[in-house]
C-alpha positions as a printed Julia matrix, in Angstrom:
287×3 Matrix{Float64}:
  93.13  129.48  104.11
  90.41  128.79  101.36
  90.12  126.24   98.5
  88.18  128.45   95.92
  84.98  129.12   97.91
  85.57  126.28  100.14
  86.56  126.58  103.8
  88.77  123.87  105.19
  89.13  123.68  108.8
  92.1   122.09  110.12
  91.3   120.33  113.85
  93.73  118.28  115.79
  93.17  116.01  118.65
  95.87  115.34  121.1
  95.48  113.22  124.33
  97.73  114.05  127.14
  97.33  111.11  129.72
  93.47  110.92  129.45
  92.28  108.77  131.94
  89.46  106.6   130.37
  88.25  103.21  130.03
  89.39  102.01  126.57
  91.32  103.21  123.75
  94.81  102.18  124.49
  96.63   98.9   124.18
  98.25   98.9   127.84
  95.08   97.69  129.8
  94.43   97.63  133.6
  92.08   95.89  135.88
  90.49   98.97  137.36
  90.26  102.67  136.88
  92.17  103.12  139.89
  95.16  101.12  138.58
  95.1   102.99  135.48
  95.0   106.26  137.3
  98.11  105.32  139.2
  99.92  104.23  136.06
  98.89  107.33  134.27
  99.7   109.82  136.92
 102.67  108.39  138.25
 105.06  111.52  138.95
 108.0   110.26  137.23
 105.97  109.33  134.2
 104.33  112.56  134.07
 107.54  114.41  134.29
 108.88  112.24  131.21
 105.52  112.82  129.37
 105.6   116.64  129.84
 109.27  116.73  128.74
 108.45  114.97  125.62
 105.5   117.0   124.78
 107.08  120.18  125.43
 110.28  119.37  123.39
 109.08  117.05  120.68
 105.33  117.87  120.01
 104.84  121.48  120.61
 107.91  123.36  118.97
 106.63  122.7   115.38
 102.93  123.31  116.34
 103.67  126.85  117.88
 105.86  127.53  114.73
 103.3   126.47  112.04
 103.55  128.38  108.81
  99.81  128.52  108.67
  98.6   129.3   112.05
  94.9   128.9   111.23
  94.25  125.47  112.95
  92.61  124.12  116.18
  94.32  121.67  118.46
  92.26  120.04  121.25
  94.18  118.89  123.97
  92.21  116.27  125.95
  92.91  115.32  129.46
  91.0   114.3   132.68
  89.93  117.1   135.12
  91.97  115.43  137.97
  95.32  115.69  135.89
  98.04  116.51  138.7
  99.54  119.69  139.02
 101.58  121.52  137.74
 100.38  119.89  134.41
  96.9   120.89  134.51
  98.03  124.52  135.07
 100.36  124.44  132.24
  97.94  123.14  129.9
  95.8   125.98  130.82
  98.72  128.64  130.15
  99.34  126.88  126.77
  95.63  127.89  125.87
  96.62  131.38  126.89
  99.79  131.42  125.16
  98.48  129.93  122.1
  94.79  130.66  121.07
  95.09  127.54  118.61
  94.99  125.16  121.54
  91.87  124.46  123.33
  91.64  122.44  126.72
  89.16  119.68  126.93
  88.61  118.45  130.24
  86.79  114.97  129.96
  85.85  112.84  133.13
  86.58  108.99  132.57
  84.4   107.53  130.09
  84.18  103.82  129.05
  83.67  104.23  125.59
  86.86  106.04  124.14
  85.26  107.29  120.78
  82.67  108.93  122.6
  85.09  110.66  125.06
  87.12  111.74  121.93
  83.93  113.02  120.05
  82.79  114.98  123.32
  86.18  116.69  123.32
  86.43  117.79  119.71
  82.77  118.38  119.03
  82.3   121.91  120.44
  85.37  123.03  118.13
  84.06  121.96  114.62
  83.2   124.92  112.77
  79.72  124.31  111.37
  80.21  126.87  108.73
  83.11  124.95  107.26
  82.72  123.1   103.97
  85.35  120.45  104.93
  87.12  119.64  108.3
  90.62  118.22  107.94
  90.93  115.99  111.18
  94.18  114.9   112.48
  95.4   112.93  115.57
  98.62  114.35  117.49
 100.04  112.01  119.74
 101.73  113.78  122.8
 105.28  112.54  121.95
 105.31  112.93  118.11
 105.59  115.73  115.91
 104.55  117.17  112.67
 106.57  119.5   110.36
 106.46  123.08  110.54
 104.38  123.64  107.19
 101.83  120.5   107.89
  98.98  122.56  108.18
  99.82  124.84  105.16
 100.27  121.81  103.01
  97.23  119.76  104.26
  94.96  122.79  103.61
  96.81  123.62  100.24
  96.81  120.17   99.0
  93.17  119.48   99.49
  92.47  121.8    96.52
  93.95  118.91   94.25
  92.37  116.11   95.97
  89.0   117.85   96.14
  87.39  115.85   93.17
  88.28  112.54   94.95
  86.91  113.8    98.23
  83.39  114.62   96.46
  82.87  110.87   95.44
  82.48  109.8    99.21
  82.85  113.13  101.26
  85.62  111.18  103.05
  89.13  111.19  101.9
  92.56  110.77  103.86
  95.88  112.14  102.92
  98.99  110.33  104.32
 102.1   112.32  104.41
 104.33  109.1   104.51
 107.85  110.33  104.72
 109.09  110.69  108.19
 112.06  110.28  110.93
 111.82  107.44  113.6
 113.5   108.64  116.9
 114.31  105.83  119.33
 115.22  106.97  122.84
 117.28  104.52  124.98
 119.89  104.67  127.86
 122.59  105.79  125.14
 120.67  108.61  123.66
 118.69  108.93  120.33
 119.04  107.03  117.33
 117.5   108.29  114.03
 116.07  106.13  111.39
 114.56  107.71  108.15
 111.29  105.7   107.27
 108.39  105.73  104.93
 105.41  104.56  107.03
 101.96  103.75  105.72
  99.35  105.76  107.51
 101.3   106.45  110.54
  99.31  108.49  113.18
 101.37  111.95  112.6
 100.93  113.5   109.39
  97.66  111.73  108.24
  94.53  113.81  107.88
  90.97  112.75  107.29
  88.97  115.1   105.42
  85.2   114.93  106.57
  82.29  117.25  106.47
  81.45  119.24  109.48
  78.27  117.16  110.2
  79.92  113.94  110.13
  79.51  113.26  114.04
  83.1   111.61  113.67
  86.47  112.23  114.99
  89.94  111.08  113.5
  89.8   108.19  116.32
  86.9   106.77  114.6
  89.19  105.6   111.78
  91.98  103.47  113.0
  95.05  104.54  110.98
  96.49  101.19  110.34
  93.19  100.19  108.34
  92.14  103.62  106.98
  91.7   102.26  103.56
  88.48  100.27  104.78
  86.76  103.58  105.6
  87.66  105.94  102.67
  90.03  106.51   99.72
  93.35  107.86  100.43
  96.36  109.85   98.73
  99.77  109.1    99.98
 102.34  111.91   99.5
 106.1   111.15  100.09
 107.92  114.2    98.7
 108.28  116.07  101.76
 109.63  115.06  105.3
 106.44  115.68  107.37
 106.62  113.84  110.79
 108.61  112.42  113.57
 107.47  109.32  115.16
 109.18  109.19  118.74
 109.5   105.77  120.35
 110.41  106.06  124.34
 109.86  104.08  127.36
 106.16  105.3   127.86
 104.9   104.4   124.6
 101.44  102.67  124.54
 102.85  100.32  121.63
 105.89  101.77  120.24
 105.19   99.76  116.97
 106.75  101.63  114.04
 104.01  100.44  111.41
 104.49   98.87  107.9
 106.95  100.74  105.65
 110.46  100.68  104.57
 113.56  102.99  105.04
 114.58  106.02  102.9
 118.05  106.93  102.44
 119.91  110.42  102.77
 123.38  110.92  102.2
 125.58  112.19  105.01
 122.48  113.38  107.3
 122.79  116.33  109.78
 119.93  114.94  111.72
 120.23  117.98  114.22
 119.91  120.33  111.6
 117.02  118.45  109.76
 115.08  118.36  113.0
 115.65  121.57  113.84
 114.63  123.1   110.47
 111.56  120.94  109.79
 110.43  120.44  113.5
 112.09  122.9   115.69
 113.41  119.81  117.73
 116.66  120.29  119.43
 118.44  116.89  119.27
 121.0   117.68  121.74
 118.44  118.33  124.39
 116.78  115.06  123.6
 119.88  113.14  123.68
 120.82  114.47  126.93
 117.26  113.73  128.47
 117.29  110.16  127.12
 120.83  109.39  128.94
 119.55  111.22  131.9
 116.23  109.05  132.12
 118.5   105.69  131.35
 115.36  103.75  130.41
 115.1   100.99  127.75
 112.28  100.77  125.21
 108.95  100.19  126.39
 108.22   96.5   127.33
 105.83   96.07  124.42
 105.69   92.94  122.11
 106.15   95.03  118.9
 108.18   98.05  120.25
 110.59   99.31  117.69
 109.57   96.97  115.0
């Protein structure tokens, strides 16, 4: 939990169908149009299934349970999903629910969500963004906190530092099931940590992941399988990101996903076939 005398808080932000003015690549002409899109019952049912079966299992099984995950959504999120999020915070105290009314400036909305949960007494805050259909490995928090000790001298230069756990798996959901691709991805959303001082008045969202190097020095680590990038019909973009494949001999993906992410591949395969949906209609989906 501690790096010498330094307290490293791990603070995550997860947006679950948040209704706001900006911050997404899919655009709408009005707030009502966006509300209808986000709160469509069939879409919400799929989003909850992926959240419950891809994202939550490893977060609930973290080897270091000392973290805070802020789940950000709107106060008018339809039932039963708002109640389910409240129940999640009761089951897992690491989860905090932030009900943020629609705001035009998305970065301000994200900061409003996380600011009450920043530990003023922490020396460093490890901010991470958790999309509601991606996953981090069960030891992500443990590694991100422990590895900061080795990176501390670099962090002290600017009091900003990113750590990119770049080895992951891309899962593509389609009408025939799930395809699994091992990829090294530079600064993917999942598995990327931005270490900032507690008085930074910033969230992870202030630093676009694809150009993190403009804002702070960074360290890339590829020795551990640390994230799942899940591509499905409801992705906002579905772009894989810059990188390249890595090879594994005779992979048993069901066993790997179960061990590292507590993901049941059989359940995902069945759901993908049941939904019978193609990839998202986005220019760079799956690329």
